[in-house]
C-alpha positions, -999 to 999 in steps of 0.1 A, spaced: 80 535 445 43 543 449 36 531 484 38 554 514 62 548 542 53 556 579 81 567 601 83 563 639 105 591 653 123 587 686 140 620 697 157 604 727 178 581 705 178 603 674 164 575 652 135 573 628 124 538 618 101 524 592 95 492 573 122 505 549 149 506 576 162 533 599 176 568 597 198 583 624 195 621 627 210 650 645 204 687 649 177 710 661 141 718 652 150 739 621 182 721 612 178 683 613 201 663 592 206 626 584 237 612 598 233 576 587 207 556 568 204 518 569 177 508 544 167 473 533 181 463 500 147 465 483 146 502 491 182 510 482 173 527 449 152 552 468 177 562 495 176 599 488 138 601 487 134 580 518 159 602 537 140 633 525 107 617 537 122 608 570 134 644 576 98 656 569 85 631 594 111 642 620 101 679 615 64 670 617 69 650 649 88 678 665 60 703 656 34 679 671 54 677 703 58 715 704 21 719 700 13 694 727 37 712 751 20 745 743 -15 730 749 -5 715 782 8 749 794 -24 767 784 -48 740 797 -66 747 830 -66 710 837 
């Protein structure tokens, strides 16, 4: 599988979605884990890789949110 997958992460529901399917996750910033993965049949052979990629996207999204919170706190506006 050579094409890249873009994940949309929703922390309020604990779900990351992409064109490959969805991954339900739980945990905290340093300890996220996949609870359930529902992938389309065409992506079934790459389940482990897609779950790993989703976890990276989840950690990245959390880091962006943390950075945005920090910037808002320090901003004079």
